[in-house]
Every structure is written in C-alpha cells, then in structure tokens.
C-alpha positions, 0 to 999 in steps of 0.5 A: 409771736411767730414770724408769719403772724408778724408779717400779717401785722406789718401790713399797714392799716388804712384809715385806722385813726377811727379805731385809735381814737375810740380805743384811746377814749375808753381809757378815761372811761375805765378810770372814771368807772372805778370812782362810782359806788353802788348799792350792792343788792346782793349784799342786802339779799345775802343778809336777809337770807342768812339771817336766822330769826328768833321767835323770842322776844329780844331787848333793845340795846342800850342807849347813851342817854344819861339816867340818874341812879342812887348810890348802892346801900351797904346791903347791895353788892356791886353786882346787884347794883349793876344788874338793877341799873341795867334793868331800869335803864333798858326799861326806861329806854324802851318806854321812850322808844315806844312813846316816840314811835307811837306819837310819830305813827299817830300824828304823822300823815305818812303813816300808811305809807311809811315803810313803802316810802322809805324803802322804795325811794332813795330820793324820798328818804334823803328829802323827808323831814327830819321827823320821818327819818328819825322815825326810821332810825327809832324803828331800827335801833339795833345792830346799826344804831350807833352808825345810824344815829352818829353824825358820820351817818349824814356824811356817808354817800347817799348810796351807802346810807340807803344800803345801811338802812336796808341792811338794818331793816332786813336784820330788824323788822321781823324781831321788832314784829315778834317782840311786840306780838310776844308782849301782847302790844297788838294795837301798836302793830297797825294793820297797815304797817303789817301789810306793808311788811308783807309786801315790801316794794323792792326785790331785795326786800321780799326776803324779809316779807317772806320771813314775816309771812311764815312767822304769822302763819306759825301757830296762826299768829296772823289772827292776833292781828286781825289779818286774813290768812289768804293775805299772808299766804299771798305774801309768800307766793308773791315772794316766789313770783318776785324771785321767778321761782316756779318750783317754790311757788308750786310746792307751797300751793301743793303742800298747804293745799291752797285754794286758788284765786284770780290773783294766784292764777295770775301769778301762777301764769306769769311765772310759767310764762317766764320759766315754764312751757306753753302746754303748761301755761295753757293748761293753767289758763283753761283752769282759770276759765273754768274757775271764772265760769263756775262762780255764781257771780263775776263781781270782781274788782277792777284789779282782778279784771286787769290780772285776768286780762293780762292772763289773756294776753299771755295765753294768746301768745302761747296758743300761737307758739303751739300753733292753735291760732283759732284759740288765740283769735277767739281770746283776742275777739273776747277783748274787742268791743267795737266789732265782732271778730270771731263768729265760729263755735268756741274752741274751749270745752268749758261747762259754760260759753266763755263769751259771758266773760266778754263784757269784762275783758278789755284789751291792752297793747300787750293783747294787740302785740300778742296777736300781731305777733301770732300773725307775723309768725304765720306770715300774715302781714296784711292781717297785722296791718288791719290789727292796727286799724282795729286798735284805733277802732277799739280806742274810739269805741272806749272813748265814746263809752267813756271807759277810761279805766280800760287798759288800752285807754291807760296805755294809749299814749304808748301806741307806738309799741303796737307798730314797732313789731310790725315795723321790725318784721317788715325790715327783717323780711327785707320788705323795706318799701312797706317798712318805709311807708310805716316810718312816713306815717309815723313822722308825717303829722299829716298822715291819715294814721296820725289824724285818726290818733289825734281825733280819738285821743281828743275824745278821751283827753283834754283838747290838744294835738296828739301824735303817735311818737317814736320811742327808743325801740322805734329808733333802734329798728330805724337804725337797723333799717338804714344799716342794711344799705349803709346809709350813714347820713340817715343814721347820723340824722336819727342820732342828732334828732331823736332827742326831739322825741324825748330819746337820748342817744344812749350808749346802747343806741350808739353800739346798736348802730355800730353792731348793725352796720358791722353785721351787714358787712358795712365796713366803710360805714363803720369807720365813718360812723365811728369817727362821728360817735367819737367826735359828737358823743365821745363814744367809748368802744365796747368789747361787743362792738369791737367784736362785731367790727372784727367779724365785719372785716373778716367777712369782707376779707380784711383779716389784717384789720380785724387783727389790728382791732384785737391788738389795739383793744387789748391795750386798753380793755379786756377782749372777749373770747369771741374776738379771739375766735374770729382771728383763730377761725379766719387764720385757719379757714381762710389763710391756712396760717396755723402758726398765727391761729395757735399763737392767738389760741395761747394769748387768749388762754394765757395773756387774756385770762380766758381759759374758762371762756374757751368754748366750742367755737374756739375749737371748731376752726381747728377741727375744720382745718384738720379736715381740709388740710394735708395731714402733714400740715395738720400735724405741724399745727399740733406740734406748734401747739405742743411747743407753745404748751412745753415753753409754758409749763405752768399754763395747765389750761393750755396744756389740756386744751392742746391735748384735746385738739391732739385727740381730735386730730388723731380721730379725724386723721384715722377717718380720713385714712379710712381707718375708722371702721369705714365711717365717712369723713362727715360722720367722723367730723360730727363725731369729733364735734360731739367728743370735743364738747364732752372733753372740753367740759371735763378739762374745765372741771379739772382746771377748776379743781387744780386752781382750788388747791 
C-alpha cells in the first residue's frame, strides 16, 4: 500500500466498536453456514433433463429375496439353468411387486393424493405410516433401490432422503408408466395417478410431467387411458408456464394448432406479464374478451372465472403502463358491484358489450392494487384514498349478498396489502404528515378505518374482533419512513414490538433498517442502530449493508471511515465490487489521491478475485479524474497502474484493465488539447464512456479464454 494510503488509514476511526462487533460476529455465522445441507433442486432438474427415456418396456432389477430352484438335470447346461432361473426370479418378483402396489392402491385412503403428498411435502413423507412409505419404495424400485431399501436410508439426513426420492422419481416414473402401458395393464394405471403425474406439484418435478405428457401424445397413447387430449396438452403448456418459457409456450401452441381456452389464455397472459411487453399482453387480453363474448353461454367453472379475474388485474396494470387510463378504469368498474364507477361508452371494440361479463367478474386485492398503482403513477393520490373506501364498500356488499367465494372475501384478512402501496408512495414523495395519518389509522383500533373493517368482517365470519394488521411489508415501509429523519427510537420500537403482529425481525428487515438509514445519510443513526442490532439480535453485517454504510460515510465526507469498513470487512467476509467502487471513486474525485485509488483497484482484481465483477462504475471515476486533473497528474495515475501491473506480471486481468484506462486517458488528453477534430470535451468524455463499455466486454472475454487454457 502506498504511503499516501497509509496516511489516510492512520487517522483514528471514532466510535468504531460498533463495526468491529458486527464484523466479528459474522465469523461464527460463516462457520455455521458450512454445516447446513440443503436439497439442490438443480441436481434434480439436471437429472430429469438429461434422462433419455426409452419408449420400450424395461424389466425390474433383481431382488435379494430367496427363491427355491431345482438342481440342473443332466440335459441342462449351466448357461440354460442360469437363464431359466433368472427369468423365473424376475417374473416372480414382478408379480409380487404388482400385487403389493395394487393392494396398497386399492386399500390406501391416500390413493388419489399419493404422488402429490409424497413429493410436495417433506414433512408428510417422513411422518406417514410405514405402509405409504413402502408404496413409494415399491413404485420406484430401479437404480436407487438398494439405497432406499437399506437400513442406511433412514439414517440419512432428511434433505438427503428427499433428494434421493425425487431423483429416483425423475428416473423411474415415465419408464414405470411406459412399462405397464406396453403390457396393456391399463386398469392398474389409475386415472388419478396419471393426472398427478401430468401435474406434479413442484417446479423441479415439472420436467417429468412434460416427458410423461409428450409420451402420452405420441401415437395418441392417452386414448388408451381414457384421458382427454386437452388435459395432456395443458400439462405441456403448464410446464412452460412454471418454467416461465414464453417462447416455448408460443411455439407449442402454434406448431400443434391448439385451440385456446380460458386456462390457456390465463397461462399465456401470466407468461407475457413476466417476460413480455404491455402491448402483447393487452392484445392477448382483448382476444380473451372476444373469446368470452363469442360463447353462447358463460357457464364457466368458478376456477375459470378466478383465472379471468386475475387476467383482468394484470390487464389493468398494463393498460396504465401504456397510458390508457380509461381502459384500466373500465375493466376495474366491471369487477365492482357495490356501485357504478364508470358510465362512459366502452373503450373496447368488441362485437358485444363487455358489460355482460360484469355479473361474473369479481375484484381481488390484486385488482385494487393495480388500479391504486395506476392512480398513484398518475399523481392522483386523492383517488387512491377513495379506492380504499371502495374496497370496504365492495367487501360489505359481498358480505350482504353472502358471496363468500369472491376473491376479495377470501383475501379479506390481508386487507393491509392495498394500504401498503398508498403508504409507500406517500413516503416516497415526502408527504410524511399524510403517511403518519395512515399509520395512525392502522395501529389505532378505535380509528374509523378499523371500525369499518371490523363491522364488515363480522358480517362475513363468526362474531369476533377483527382488525387490519400490519405485515412484513408494512414494517419495512415504516422503517424507511423513520430512516428519513433518523428516528432510531421509533425504529428500535418497531423491531421490539413487531412480533405482536406475527412478524419476526428477520435479517431482511434488520438489513433494510441499516441500508435505509445509510442511504438517507444518517451515519450517526447507523452507528447507534448497529450497536443495538448486534447486542439484541446478534446481527451479522452483510456485504450490501457494509456497502451502504460506506456510501453513507463518503456522502457525509468521512472517507477514512469508509476505508476502515472495507478493511475490516475484508478480514472476515468477501467484499463486493461496489465497495471498492466507493473508495476508488471517493479517492479520485474528492481527495484526488490517485495512488490510493490505483491500489484499491488492484486489490479488487487481485486480492478479492473480482476480476469479472469489475464494471463501468469502476472505470467512471478514472474517466472523470482524467477529465478534471492536470495532464501531468493524470499521466502519473496511468504510470502508477502500469507499475502495479509490472510488479505483478501474472495478473493478466489487471494488466488488460490498465491498458483500457491508458487508451481512455490518451483519448481524453487529445480531446482536452483540441486534437480530436474539434470535438468538445463533453463529447470526448461521452465517447470514452461508450468505448470503455466495449473494451471492458472484450477484455473479460479474453480473460475468460486465457483462464480456460
């Protein structure tokens, strides 16, 4: 480290015990983390993807059970005897297997939920009667059989047991189905079992469901099992939905010329919402509207209407993103039955008036959140307040009409979720007085808000005292509100009392408090809160929180403390590149200490192994420095980088990055001297920024290739 940097670090860090305590407490956490074994779902997915299923029948593996066999006669050769014995052994074993499974499936009350319960719930798998666990083992008696049936299986950690069962299922379920279909044993493959196989309940299992569905579609095999083709097709589409694969979904629909249904439109709209654009989503939504209006009767199932209501909520959100507020309001009004909110002509060009759908569409908390977000984005805060009143009125209407299956009724105990967005926006816009009024109405049980809610809920459910309770999101918002003015007393009070509302002070909440205070420049508050969190909650400082603290110190002009945080955190954790960017930038742009900045840059690449994490933000302070510093000083900075590179010739990554900075320096130097075809300095700097992005990408590619040699 250079003498200049040493001088900076020699300055005493006042009140640094808080950071030392938090950092040292992280050591034990790191040690403990190494002892946790978790289920690696990627392994399961990989196994399922790599498995090349055969469409031929496969025989079961041999058993260790003893069989009585006759001695070979003089006419039998040893080879014939072995082959005959093996066939008898396999046949006997298969008969026993089938009998065991058939007996279990016909007698066991869990039959219809067999696969779902075993796969979806680890607790269920370990707590069920021995008989059900045996059924799982008998069903999957192939590659992992010896391990599962051995006494060692029960001694394995539960995560390992579950992982092994899932791996076995991924390898054996499809061959198991193929075998019995090829042998014509359709009665054995109960419809419930096949349907569950098509819609396995976990994300990592959907590869298996896809393979089962594609097999059943081959040569119309599904017809042998008396299953509708549309259900099998939906299983494939469901796989793409779960995997968030919009292109795969679209391709399967197009190539197979599938007819659309409510379920398929719902999956399509959900996928576009996650991976597509607003124009595409609203286009498909309007296709759904026409599909519904063209039906002779709207005799859909409650599940289908739930899907349609969800699609309405998503469409409302995307219409507001496109600036089509009238369409968003019209759709919202269709889901409200307590009052007429929209009397204008329809904005939708459909053959029939979409108002005929109103009697079937019901609002949900998601619907209200979508329209509240629409109004808040448009700066219509008063209208957002009124929507909370509309939600109460709608809930009361549903209560009077005894429509207890409406989404809003089902979600009524989570009513806080439509107040949180309003509270969040008020705080974001600095309207703290209004925000505090909302907070008071939530926590004061005698407020008009709480009284209205309690009165409505008593119409829906058994007589009791109901109240809108704050949730995790509410407390995160409150912490952010009190971080603005550094009110540590209130933040501490929140953390000590949130358990009363069923919310635990998780690491996410603790970190949020530190980060919020730091980004609001409350350095004294950060120090005080850290002391409290370490002593009360054994808080372990995270890299992102440390980064936020460093930003706070730089923002308040205490670069030395920021450097101290990086130094101490490097002793027990792995800093992120953002932490180095902070000290590089502050030393260059505020202290003009290029020596320290160059050393930090080298430490990031060489000592911390962040060569591939280096980004545009790492280079930007150097670009700014080359722009404002004297040319002689800027050249000294380049020479310092070159010296570090020469002293460490094996660090090819640092050498390449140094060469990029040299190239950028030369371009800026020419521009400042007017040697760049008359281009302004601002234009030269902008070109340098764009050039850096290209050179950085190229350098990383070259470094990666060299590392692979």
